[in-house]
mmCIF file of the N, C-alpha and C atoms, coordinates in Angstrom:
data_MODEL
# 
_entry.id   MODEL 
# 
loop_
_atom_site.group_PDB 
_atom_site.id 
_atom_site.type_symbol 
_atom_site.label_atom_id 
_atom_site.label_alt_id 
_atom_site.label_comp_id 
_atom_site.label_asym_id 
_atom_site.label_entity_id 
_atom_site.label_seq_id 
_atom_site.pdbx_PDB_ins_code 
_atom_site.Cartn_x 
_atom_site.Cartn_y 
_atom_site.Cartn_z 
_atom_site.occupancy 
_atom_site.B_iso_or_equiv 
_atom_site.pdbx_formal_charge 
_atom_site.auth_seq_id 
_atom_site.auth_comp_id 
_atom_site.auth_asym_id 
_atom_site.auth_atom_id 
_atom_site.pdbx_PDB_model_num 
ATOM 1   N N  . UNK A 1 1  ? -63.105 12.871 -278.186 1.00 0.00 ? 1  UNK A N  1 
ATOM 2   C CA . UNK A 1 1  ? -62.082 13.231 -279.140 1.00 0.00 ? 1  UNK A CA 1 
ATOM 3   C C  . UNK A 1 1  ? -61.612 14.639 -278.827 1.00 0.00 ? 1  UNK A C  1 
ATOM 4   N N  . UNK A 1 2  ? -60.311 14.816 -278.756 1.00 0.00 ? 2  UNK A N  1 
ATOM 5   C CA . UNK A 1 2  ? -59.735 16.125 -278.478 1.00 0.00 ? 2  UNK A CA 1 
ATOM 6   C C  . UNK A 1 2  ? -58.901 16.558 -279.682 1.00 0.00 ? 2  UNK A C  1 
ATOM 7   N N  . UNK A 1 3  ? -59.207 17.711 -280.233 1.00 0.00 ? 3  UNK A N  1 
ATOM 8   C CA . UNK A 1 3  ? -58.490 18.226 -281.397 1.00 0.00 ? 3  UNK A CA 1 
ATOM 9   C C  . UNK A 1 3  ? -57.310 19.087 -280.959 1.00 0.00 ? 3  UNK A C  1 
ATOM 10  N N  . UNK A 1 4  ? -56.351 19.232 -281.840 1.00 0.00 ? 4  UNK A N  1 
ATOM 11  C CA . UNK A 1 4  ? -55.179 20.063 -281.568 1.00 0.00 ? 4  UNK A CA 1 
ATOM 12  C C  . UNK A 1 4  ? -55.555 21.510 -281.864 1.00 0.00 ? 4  UNK A C  1 
ATOM 13  N N  . UNK A 1 5  ? -55.397 22.379 -280.872 1.00 0.00 ? 5  UNK A N  1 
ATOM 14  C CA . UNK A 1 5  ? -55.791 23.782 -281.023 1.00 0.00 ? 5  UNK A CA 1 
ATOM 15  C C  . UNK A 1 5  ? -54.916 24.519 -282.034 1.00 0.00 ? 5  UNK A C  1 
ATOM 16  N N  . UNK A 1 6  ? -53.614 24.367 -281.925 1.00 0.00 ? 6  UNK A N  1 
ATOM 17  C CA . UNK A 1 6  ? -52.685 25.096 -282.805 1.00 0.00 ? 6  UNK A CA 1 
ATOM 18  C C  . UNK A 1 6  ? -52.093 24.154 -283.851 1.00 0.00 ? 6  UNK A C  1 
ATOM 19  N N  . UNK A 1 7  ? -52.962 23.548 -284.658 1.00 0.00 ? 7  UNK A N  1 
ATOM 20  C CA . UNK A 1 7  ? -52.538 22.542 -285.623 1.00 0.00 ? 7  UNK A CA 1 
ATOM 21  C C  . UNK A 1 7  ? -51.586 23.097 -286.672 1.00 0.00 ? 7  UNK A C  1 
ATOM 22  N N  . UNK A 1 8  ? -51.682 24.398 -286.967 1.00 0.00 ? 8  UNK A N  1 
ATOM 23  C CA . UNK A 1 8  ? -50.797 24.979 -287.991 1.00 0.00 ? 8  UNK A CA 1 
ATOM 24  C C  . UNK A 1 8  ? -49.342 24.968 -287.540 1.00 0.00 ? 8  UNK A C  1 
ATOM 25  N N  . UNK A 1 9  ? -49.120 25.172 -286.243 1.00 0.00 ? 9  UNK A N  1 
ATOM 26  C CA . UNK A 1 9  ? -47.741 25.149 -285.748 1.00 0.00 ? 9  UNK A CA 1 
ATOM 27  C C  . UNK A 1 9  ? -47.260 23.733 -285.466 1.00 0.00 ? 9  UNK A C  1 
ATOM 28  N N  . UNK A 1 10 ? -48.163 22.776 -285.318 1.00 0.00 ? 10 UNK A N  1 
ATOM 29  C CA . UNK A 1 10 ? -47.804 21.400 -285.012 1.00 0.00 ? 10 UNK A CA 1 
ATOM 30  C C  . UNK A 1 10 ? -47.695 20.509 -286.250 1.00 0.00 ? 10 UNK A C  1 
ATOM 31  N N  . UNK A 1 11 ? -48.075 21.010 -287.412 1.00 0.00 ? 11 UNK A N  1 
ATOM 32  C CA . UNK A 1 11 ? -48.106 20.197 -288.623 1.00 0.00 ? 11 UNK A CA 1 
ATOM 33  C C  . UNK A 1 11 ? -46.737 19.633 -288.995 1.00 0.00 ? 11 UNK A C  1 
ATOM 34  N N  . UNK A 1 12 ? -45.662 20.326 -288.653 1.00 0.00 ? 12 UNK A N  1 
ATOM 35  C CA . UNK A 1 12 ? -44.317 19.860 -289.002 1.00 0.00 ? 12 UNK A CA 1 
ATOM 36  C C  . UNK A 1 12 ? -43.939 18.558 -288.307 1.00 0.00 ? 12 UNK A C  1 
ATOM 37  N N  . UNK A 1 13 ? -44.592 18.201 -287.207 1.00 0.00 ? 13 UNK A N  1 
ATOM 38  C CA . UNK A 1 13 ? -44.248 16.976 -286.493 1.00 0.00 ? 13 UNK A CA 1 
ATOM 39  C C  . UNK A 1 13 ? -45.312 15.892 -286.616 1.00 0.00 ? 13 UNK A C  1 
ATOM 40  N N  . UNK A 1 14 ? -46.436 16.173 -287.225 1.00 0.00 ? 14 UNK A N  1 
ATOM 41  C CA . UNK A 1 14 ? -47.529 15.217 -287.355 1.00 0.00 ? 14 UNK A CA 1 
ATOM 42  C C  . UNK A 1 14 ? -47.400 14.459 -288.677 1.00 0.00 ? 14 UNK A C  1 
ATOM 43  N N  . UNK A 1 15 ? -46.560 13.435 -288.673 1.00 0.00 ? 15 UNK A N  1 
ATOM 44  C CA . UNK A 1 15 ? -46.242 12.714 -289.904 1.00 0.00 ? 15 UNK A CA 1 
ATOM 45  C C  . UNK A 1 15 ? -47.437 11.982 -290.486 1.00 0.00 ? 15 UNK A C  1 
ATOM 46  N N  . UNK A 1 16 ? -48.303 11.456 -289.665 1.00 0.00 ? 16 UNK A N  1 
ATOM 47  C CA . UNK A 1 16 ? -49.446 10.720 -290.204 1.00 0.00 ? 16 UNK A CA 1 
ATOM 48  C C  . UNK A 1 16 ? -50.372 11.649 -290.982 1.00 0.00 ? 16 UNK A C  1 
ATOM 49  N N  . UNK A 1 17 ? -50.522 12.869 -290.519 1.00 0.00 ? 17 UNK A N  1 
ATOM 50  C CA . UNK A 1 17 ? -51.361 13.835 -291.225 1.00 0.00 ? 17 UNK A CA 1 
ATOM 51  C C  . UNK A 1 17 ? -50.687 14.231 -292.535 1.00 0.00 ? 17 UNK A C  1 
ATOM 52  N N  . UNK A 1 18 ? -49.393 14.423 -292.511 1.00 0.00 ? 18 UNK A N  1 
ATOM 53  C CA . UNK A 1 18 ? -48.671 14.798 -293.718 1.00 0.00 ? 18 UNK A CA 1 
ATOM 54  C C  . UNK A 1 18 ? -48.736 13.701 -294.776 1.00 0.00 ? 18 UNK A C  1 
ATOM 55  N N  . UNK A 1 19 ? -48.586 12.439 -294.354 1.00 0.00 ? 19 UNK A N  1 
ATOM 56  C CA . UNK A 1 19 ? -48.662 11.327 -295.306 1.00 0.00 ? 19 UNK A CA 1 
ATOM 57  C C  . UNK A 1 19 ? -50.080 11.188 -295.847 1.00 0.00 ? 19 UNK A C  1 
ATOM 58  N N  . UNK A 1 20 ? -51.087 11.374 -294.995 1.00 0.00 ? 20 UNK A N  1 
ATOM 59  C CA . UNK A 1 20 ? -52.475 11.296 -295.451 1.00 0.00 ? 20 UNK A CA 1 
ATOM 60  C C  . UNK A 1 20 ? -52.762 12.386 -296.486 1.00 0.00 ? 20 UNK A C  1 
ATOM 61  N N  . UNK A 1 21 ? -52.260 13.592 -296.269 1.00 0.00 ? 21 UNK A N  1 
ATOM 62  C CA . UNK A 1 21 ? -52.446 14.666 -297.245 1.00 0.00 ? 21 UNK A CA 1 
ATOM 63  C C  . UNK A 1 21 ? -51.717 14.352 -298.551 1.00 0.00 ? 21 UNK A C  1 
ATOM 64  N N  . UNK A 1 22 ? -50.513 13.772 -298.456 1.00 0.00 ? 22 UNK A N  1 
ATOM 65  C CA . UNK A 1 22 ? -49.779 13.387 -299.653 1.00 0.00 ? 22 UNK A CA 1 
ATOM 66  C C  . UNK A 1 22 ? -50.542 12.324 -300.444 1.00 0.00 ? 22 UNK A C  1 
ATOM 67  N N  . UNK A 1 23 ? -51.090 11.330 -299.752 1.00 0.00 ? 23 UNK A N  1 
ATOM 68  C CA . UNK A 1 23 ? -51.852 10.283 -300.437 1.00 0.00 ? 23 UNK A CA 1 
ATOM 69  C C  . UNK A 1 23 ? -53.124 10.852 -301.062 1.00 0.00 ? 23 UNK A C  1 
ATOM 70  N N  . UNK A 1 24 ? -53.739 11.821 -300.425 1.00 0.00 ? 24 UNK A N  1 
ATOM 71  C CA . UNK A 1 24 ? -54.911 12.489 -300.974 1.00 0.00 ? 24 UNK A CA 1 
ATOM 72  C C  . UNK A 1 24 ? -54.568 13.165 -302.302 1.00 0.00 ? 24 UNK A C  1 
ATOM 73  N N  . UNK A 1 25 ? -53.478 13.896 -302.316 1.00 0.00 ? 25 UNK A N  1 
ATOM 74  C CA . UNK A 1 25 ? -53.053 14.594 -303.537 1.00 0.00 ? 25 UNK A CA 1 
ATOM 75  C C  . UNK A 1 25 ? -52.616 13.594 -304.608 1.00 0.00 ? 25 UNK A C  1 
ATOM 76  N N  . UNK A 1 26 ? -51.865 12.563 -304.213 1.00 0.00 ? 26 UNK A N  1 
ATOM 77  C CA . UNK A 1 26 ? -51.398 11.557 -305.166 1.00 0.00 ? 26 UNK A CA 1 
ATOM 78  C C  . UNK A 1 26 ? -52.572 10.834 -305.818 1.00 0.00 ? 26 UNK A C  1 
ATOM 79  N N  . UNK A 1 27 ? -53.543 10.397 -305.016 1.00 0.00 ? 27 UNK A N  1 
ATOM 80  C CA . UNK A 1 27 ? -54.697 9.700  -305.574 1.00 0.00 ? 27 UNK A CA 1 
ATOM 81  C C  . UNK A 1 27 ? -55.503 10.604 -306.499 1.00 0.00 ? 27 UNK A C  1 
ATOM 82  N N  . UNK A 1 28 ? -55.684 11.844 -306.128 1.00 0.00 ? 28 UNK A N  1 
ATOM 83  C CA . UNK A 1 28 ? -56.410 12.772 -306.996 1.00 0.00 ? 28 UNK A CA 1 
ATOM 84  C C  . UNK A 1 28 ? -55.705 12.970 -308.320 1.00 0.00 ? 28 UNK A C  1 
ATOM 85  N N  . UNK A 1 29 ? -54.389 13.144 -308.266 1.00 0.00 ? 29 UNK A N  1 
ATOM 86  C CA . UNK A 1 29 ? -53.626 13.348 -309.495 1.00 0.00 ? 29 UNK A CA 1 
ATOM 87  C C  . UNK A 1 29 ? -53.631 12.092 -310.367 1.00 0.00 ? 29 UNK A C  1 
ATOM 88  N N  . UNK A 1 30 ? -53.429 10.939 -309.769 1.00 0.00 ? 30 UNK A N  1 
ATOM 89  C CA . UNK A 1 30 ? -53.385 9.703  -310.555 1.00 0.00 ? 30 UNK A CA 1 
ATOM 90  C C  . UNK A 1 30 ? -54.750 9.347  -311.144 1.00 0.00 ? 30 UNK A C  1 
ATOM 91  N N  . UNK A 1 31 ? -55.794 9.533  -310.358 1.00 0.00 ? 31 UNK A N  1 
ATOM 92  C CA . UNK A 1 31 ? -57.130 9.251  -310.898 1.00 0.00 ? 31 UNK A CA 1 
ATOM 93  C C  . UNK A 1 31 ? -57.517 10.256 -311.976 1.00 0.00 ? 31 UNK A C  1 
ATOM 94  N N  . UNK A 1 32 ? -57.117 11.491 -311.808 1.00 0.00 ? 32 UNK A N  1 
ATOM 95  C CA . UNK A 1 32 ? -57.370 12.488 -312.845 1.00 0.00 ? 32 UNK A CA 1 
ATOM 96  C C  . UNK A 1 32 ? -56.630 12.159 -314.128 1.00 0.00 ? 32 UNK A C  1 
ATOM 97  N N  . UNK A 1 33 ? -55.383 11.741 -314.005 1.00 0.00 ? 33 UNK A N  1 
ATOM 98  C CA . UNK A 1 33 ? -54.592 11.357 -315.168 1.00 0.00 ? 33 UNK A CA 1 
ATOM 99  C C  . UNK A 1 33 ? -55.168 10.116 -315.834 1.00 0.00 ? 33 UNK A C  1 
ATOM 100 N N  . UNK A 1 34 ? -55.547 9.139  -315.039 1.00 0.00 ? 34 UNK A N  1 
ATOM 101 C CA . UNK A 1 34 ? -56.089 7.892  -315.592 1.00 0.00 ? 34 UNK A CA 1 
ATOM 102 C C  . UNK A 1 34 ? -57.441 8.119  -316.256 1.00 0.00 ? 34 UNK A C  1 
ATOM 103 N N  . UNK A 1 35 ? -58.159 9.146  -315.848 1.00 0.00 ? 35 UNK A N  1 
ATOM 104 C CA . UNK A 1 35 ? -59.450 9.444  -316.453 1.00 0.00 ? 35 UNK A CA 1 
ATOM 105 C C  . UNK A 1 35 ? -59.317 9.965  -317.872 1.00 0.00 ? 35 UNK A C  1 
ATOM 106 N N  . UNK A 1 36 ? -58.195 10.591 -318.183 1.00 0.00 ? 36 UNK A N  1 
ATOM 107 C CA . UNK A 1 36 ? -58.020 11.184 -319.502 1.00 0.00 ? 36 UNK A CA 1 
ATOM 108 C C  . UNK A 1 36 ? -57.058 10.407 -320.394 1.00 0.00 ? 36 UNK A C  1 
ATOM 109 N N  . UNK A 1 37 ? -56.112 9.718  -319.797 1.00 0.00 ? 37 UNK A N  1 
ATOM 110 C CA . UNK A 1 37 ? -55.086 9.017  -320.574 1.00 0.00 ? 37 UNK A CA 1 
ATOM 111 C C  . UNK A 1 37 ? -54.899 7.620  -319.989 1.00 0.00 ? 37 UNK A C  1 
ATOM 112 N N  . UNK A 1 38 ? -54.778 6.632  -320.862 1.00 0.00 ? 38 UNK A N  1 
ATOM 113 C CA . UNK A 1 38 ? -54.568 5.260  -320.404 1.00 0.00 ? 38 UNK A CA 1 
ATOM 114 C C  . UNK A 1 38 ? -53.071 4.982  -320.300 1.00 0.00 ? 38 UNK A C  1 
ATOM 115 N N  . UNK A 1 39 ? -52.404 5.702  -319.376 1.00 0.00 ? 39 UNK A N  1 
ATOM 116 C CA . UNK A 1 39 ? -50.964 5.592  -319.222 1.00 0.00 ? 39 UNK A CA 1 
ATOM 117 C C  . UNK A 1 39 ? -50.599 4.788  -317.989 1.00 0.00 ? 39 UNK A C  1 
ATOM 118 N N  . UNK A 1 40 ? -51.397 4.896  -316.955 1.00 0.00 ? 40 UNK A N  1 
ATOM 119 C CA . UNK A 1 40 ? -51.066 4.311  -315.671 1.00 0.00 ? 40 UNK A CA 1 
ATOM 120 C C  . UNK A 1 40 ? -51.467 2.847  -315.608 1.00 0.00 ? 40 UNK A C  1 
ATOM 121 N N  . UNK A 1 41 ? -50.510 2.005  -315.283 1.00 0.00 ? 41 UNK A N  1 
ATOM 122 C CA . UNK A 1 41 ? -50.771 0.587  -315.096 1.00 0.00 ? 41 UNK A CA 1 
ATOM 123 C C  . UNK A 1 41 ? -51.595 0.422  -313.812 1.00 0.00 ? 41 UNK A C  1 
ATOM 124 N N  . UNK A 1 42 ? -52.717 -0.281 -313.848 1.00 0.00 ? 42 UNK A N  1 
ATOM 125 C CA . UNK A 1 42 ? -53.538 -0.427 -312.640 1.00 0.00 ? 42 UNK A CA 1 
ATOM 126 C C  . UNK A 1 42 ? -52.814 -1.116 -311.487 1.00 0.00 ? 42 UNK A C  1 
ATOM 127 N N  . UNK A 1 43 ? -51.889 -2.012 -311.791 1.00 0.00 ? 43 UNK A N  1 
ATOM 128 C CA . UNK A 1 43 ? -51.141 -2.685 -310.732 1.00 0.00 ? 43 UNK A CA 1 
ATOM 129 C C  . UNK A 1 43 ? -50.149 -1.730 -310.057 1.00 0.00 ? 43 UNK A C  1 
ATOM 130 N N  . UNK A 1 44 ? -49.600 -0.788 -310.823 1.00 0.00 ? 44 UNK A N  1 
ATOM 131 C CA . UNK A 1 44 ? -48.733 0.234  -310.234 1.00 0.00 ? 44 UNK A CA 1 
ATOM 132 C C  . UNK A 1 44 ? -49.562 1.129  -309.306 1.00 0.00 ? 44 UNK A C  1 
ATOM 133 N N  . UNK A 1 45 ? -50.751 1.497  -309.745 1.00 0.00 ? 45 UNK A N  1 
ATOM 134 C CA . UNK A 1 45 ? -51.643 2.306  -308.917 1.00 0.00 ? 45 UNK A CA 1 
ATOM 135 C C  . UNK A 1 45 ? -51.995 1.558  -307.631 1.00 0.00 ? 45 UNK A C  1 
ATOM 136 N N  . UNK A 1 46 ? -52.278 0.275  -307.757 1.00 0.00 ? 46 UNK A N  1 
ATOM 137 C CA . UNK A 1 46 ? -52.587 -0.549 -306.588 1.00 0.00 ? 46 UNK A CA 1 
ATOM 138 C C  . UNK A 1 46 ? -51.388 -0.613 -305.640 1.00 0.00 ? 46 UNK A C  1 
ATOM 139 N N  . UNK A 1 47 ? -50.196 -0.821 -306.190 1.00 0.00 ? 47 UNK A N  1 
ATOM 140 C CA . UNK A 1 47 ? -48.990 -0.916 -305.361 1.00 0.00 ? 47 UNK A CA 1 
ATOM 141 C C  . UNK A 1 47 ? -48.714 0.398  -304.633 1.00 0.00 ? 47 UNK A C  1 
ATOM 142 N N  . UNK A 1 48 ? -48.886 1.528  -305.320 1.00 0.00 ? 48 UNK A N  1 
ATOM 143 C CA . UNK A 1 48 ? -48.677 2.828  -304.684 1.00 0.00 ? 48 UNK A CA 1 
ATOM 144 C C  . UNK A 1 48 ? -49.661 3.038  -303.539 1.00 0.00 ? 48 UNK A C  1 
ATOM 145 N N  . UNK A 1 49 ? -50.917 2.655  -303.738 1.00 0.00 ? 49 UNK A N  1 
ATOM 146 C CA . UNK A 1 49 ? -51.914 2.820  -302.692 1.00 0.00 ? 49 UNK A CA 1 
ATOM 147 C C  . UNK A 1 49 ? -51.657 1.898  -301.510 1.00 0.00 ? 49 UNK A C  1 
ATOM 148 N N  . UNK A 1 50 ? -51.321 0.649  -301.779 1.00 0.00 ? 50 UNK A N  1 
ATOM 149 C CA . UNK A 1 50 ? -51.052 -0.289 -300.689 1.00 0.00 ? 50 UNK A CA 1 
ATOM 150 C C  . UNK A 1 50 ? -49.847 0.192  -299.879 1.00 0.00 ? 50 UNK A C  1 
ATOM 151 N N  . UNK A 1 51 ? -48.800 0.604  -300.556 1.00 0.00 ? 51 UNK A N  1 
ATOM 152 C CA . UNK A 1 51 ? -47.613 1.098  -299.854 1.00 0.00 ? 51 UNK A CA 1 
ATOM 153 C C  . UNK A 1 51 ? -47.931 2.355  -299.054 1.00 0.00 ? 51 UNK A C  1 
ATOM 154 N N  . UNK A 1 52 ? -48.598 3.307  -299.670 1.00 0.00 ? 52 UNK A N  1 
ATOM 155 C CA . UNK A 1 52 ? -48.884 4.578  -299.003 1.00 0.00 ? 52 UNK A CA 1 
ATOM 156 C C  . UNK A 1 52 ? -49.778 4.430  -297.796 1.00 0.00 ? 52 UNK A C  1 
ATOM 157 N N  . UNK A 1 53 ? -50.856 3.675  -297.936 1.00 0.00 ? 53 UNK A N  1 
ATOM 158 C CA . UNK A 1 53 ? -51.769 3.518  -296.804 1.00 0.00 ? 53 UNK A CA 1 
ATOM 159 C C  . UNK A 1 53 ? -51.215 2.554  -295.758 1.00 0.00 ? 53 UNK A C  1 
ATOM 160 N N  . UNK A 1 54 ? -50.376 1.616  -296.166 1.00 0.00 ? 54 UNK A N  1 
ATOM 161 C CA . UNK A 1 54 ? -49.683 0.778  -295.189 1.00 0.00 ? 54 UNK A CA 1 
ATOM 162 C C  . UNK A 1 54 ? -48.709 1.608  -294.367 1.00 0.00 ? 54 UNK A C  1 
ATOM 163 N N  . UNK A 1 55 ? -47.989 2.492  -295.030 1.00 0.00 ? 55 UNK A N  1 
ATOM 164 C CA . UNK A 1 55 ? -47.077 3.404  -294.340 1.00 0.00 ? 55 UNK A CA 1 
ATOM 165 C C  . UNK A 1 55 ? -47.847 4.317  -293.392 1.00 0.00 ? 55 UNK A C  1 
ATOM 166 N N  . UNK A 1 56 ? -48.994 4.770  -293.820 1.00 0.00 ? 56 UNK A N  1 
ATOM 167 C CA . UNK A 1 56 ? -49.826 5.626  -292.976 1.00 0.00 ? 56 UNK A CA 1 
ATOM 168 C C  . UNK A 1 56 ? -50.253 4.883  -291.708 1.00 0.00 ? 56 UNK A C  1 
ATOM 169 N N  . UNK A 1 57 ? -50.620 3.620  -291.838 1.00 0.00 ? 57 UNK A N  1 
ATOM 170 C CA . UNK A 1 57 ? -50.991 2.838  -290.673 1.00 0.00 ? 57 UNK A CA 1 
ATOM 171 C C  . UNK A 1 57 ? -49.836 2.640  -289.712 1.00 0.00 ? 57 UNK A C  1 
ATOM 172 N N  . UNK A 1 58 ? -48.640 2.390  -290.234 1.00 0.00 ? 58 UNK A N  1 
ATOM 173 C CA . UNK A 1 58 ? -47.463 2.211  -289.383 1.00 0.00 ? 58 UNK A CA 1 
ATOM 174 C C  . UNK A 1 58 ? -47.115 3.514  -288.674 1.00 0.00 ? 58 UNK A C  1 
ATOM 175 N N  . UNK A 1 59 ? -47.164 4.616  -289.393 1.00 0.00 ? 59 UNK A N  1 
ATOM 176 C CA . UNK A 1 59 ? -46.814 5.908  -288.801 1.00 0.00 ? 59 UNK A CA 1 
ATOM 177 C C  . UNK A 1 59 ? -47.795 6.295  -287.699 1.00 0.00 ? 59 UNK A C  1 
ATOM 178 N N  . UNK A 1 60 ? -49.072 5.898  -287.829 1.00 0.00 ? 60 UNK A N  1 
ATOM 179 C CA . UNK A 1 60 ? -50.049 6.191  -286.772 1.00 0.00 ? 60 UNK A CA 1 
ATOM 180 C C  . UNK A 1 60 ? -49.712 5.450  -285.490 1.00 0.00 ? 60 UNK A C  1 
ATOM 181 N N  . UNK A 1 61 ? -49.013 4.319  -285.570 1.00 0.00 ? 61 UNK A N  1 
ATOM 182 C CA . UNK A 1 61 ? -48.664 3.554  -284.379 1.00 0.00 ? 61 UNK A CA 1 
ATOM 183 C C  . UNK A 1 61 ? -47.376 4.027  -283.716 1.00 0.00 ? 61 UNK A C  1 
ATOM 184 N N  . UNK A 1 62 ? -46.540 4.751  -284.457 1.00 0.00 ? 62 UNK A N  1 
ATOM 185 C CA . UNK A 1 62 ? -45.271 5.225  -283.922 1.00 0.00 ? 62 UNK A CA 1 
ATOM 186 C C  . UNK A 1 62 ? -45.544 6.393  -282.980 1.00 0.00 ? 62 UNK A C  1 
ATOM 187 N N  . UNK A 1 63 ? -44.932 6.352  -281.812 1.00 0.00 ? 63 UNK A N  1 
ATOM 188 C CA . UNK A 1 63 ? -45.118 7.426  -280.838 1.00 0.00 ? 63 UNK A CA 1 
ATOM 189 C C  . UNK A 1 63 ? -44.418 8.678  -281.344 1.00 0.00 ? 63 UNK A C  1 
ATOM 190 N N  . UNK A 1 64 ? -45.147 9.761  -281.388 1.00 0.00 ? 64 UNK A N  1 
ATOM 191 C CA . UNK A 1 64 ? -44.588 11.017 -281.852 1.00 0.00 ? 64 UNK A CA 1 
ATOM 192 C C  . UNK A 1 64 ? -44.012 11.790 -280.673 1.00 0.00 ? 64 UNK A C  1 
ATOM 193 N N  . UNK A 1 65 ? -43.041 12.644 -280.958 1.00 0.00 ? 65 UNK A N  1 
ATOM 194 C CA . UNK A 1 65 ? -42.404 13.422 -279.913 1.00 0.00 ? 65 UNK A CA 1 
ATOM 195 C C  . UNK A 1 65 ? -43.427 14.359 -279.277 1.00 0.00 ? 65 UNK A C  1 
ATOM 196 N N  . UNK A 1 66 ? -43.376 14.492 -277.960 1.00 0.00 ? 66 UNK A N  1 
ATOM 197 C CA . UNK A 1 66 ? -44.308 15.423 -277.326 1.00 0.00 ? 66 UNK A CA 1 
ATOM 198 C C  . UNK A 1 66 ? -43.968 16.858 -277.666 1.00 0.00 ? 66 UNK A C  1 
ATOM 199 N N  . UNK A 1 67 ? -44.958 17.699 -277.538 1.00 0.00 ? 67 UNK A N  1 
ATOM 200 C CA . UNK A 1 67 ? -44.756 19.121 -277.800 1.00 0.00 ? 67 UNK A CA 1 
ATOM 201 C C  . UNK A 1 67 ? -43.833 19.685 -276.735 1.00 0.00 ? 67 UNK A C  1 
ATOM 202 N N  . UNK A 1 68 ? -42.857 20.482 -277.169 1.00 0.00 ? 68 UNK A N  1 
ATOM 203 C CA . UNK A 1 68 ? -41.932 21.096 -276.230 1.00 0.00 ? 68 UNK A CA 1 
ATOM 204 C C  . UNK A 1 68 ? -42.663 22.151 -275.416 1.00 0.00 ? 68 UNK A C  1 
ATOM 205 N N  . UNK A 1 69 ? -42.568 22.039 -274.125 1.00 0.00 ? 69 UNK A N  1 
ATOM 206 C CA . UNK A 1 69 ? -43.230 22.999 -273.231 1.00 0.00 ? 69 UNK A CA 1 
ATOM 207 C C  . UNK A 1 69 ? -42.366 24.251 -273.120 1.00 0.00 ? 69 UNK A C  1 
ATOM 208 N N  . UNK A 1 70 ? -43.017 25.389 -273.126 1.00 0.00 ? 70 UNK A N  1 
ATOM 209 C CA . UNK A 1 70 ? -42.325 26.670 -272.997 1.00 0.00 ? 70 UNK A CA 1 
ATOM 210 C C  . UNK A 1 70 ? -42.189 26.997 -271.518 1.00 0.00 ? 70 UNK A C  1 
ATOM 211 N N  . UNK A 1 71 ? -40.943 27.226 -271.093 1.00 0.00 ? 71 UNK A N  1 
ATOM 212 C CA . UNK A 1 71 ? -40.685 27.581 -269.700 1.00 0.00 ? 71 UNK A CA 1 
ATOM 213 C C  . UNK A 1 71 ? -40.742 29.094 -269.538 1.00 0.00 ? 71 UNK A C  1 
ATOM 214 N N  . UNK A 1 72 ? -41.528 29.605 -268.579 1.00 0.00 ? 72 UNK A N  1 
ATOM 215 C CA . UNK A 1 72 ? -41.602 31.076 -268.387 1.00 0.00 ? 72 UNK A CA 1 
ATOM 216 C C  . UNK A 1 72 ? -40.360 31.640 -267.760 1.00 0.00 ? 72 UNK A C  1 
# 
């Protein structure tokens, strides 16, 4: 496994990482809300998760643009 050295500068093009972070925040917020208030329909929560993680799987298969090489 090879990690990206300058991940902070590459984050703008790494869509799968961005979607995974969004799903992390969304799930935390929705589960936190559902823990205190019975407002969220469980089927809506299920649909949001299926859509989000399905999108994440598709985005992982899409070829991302290569990093632009700097010419000296």
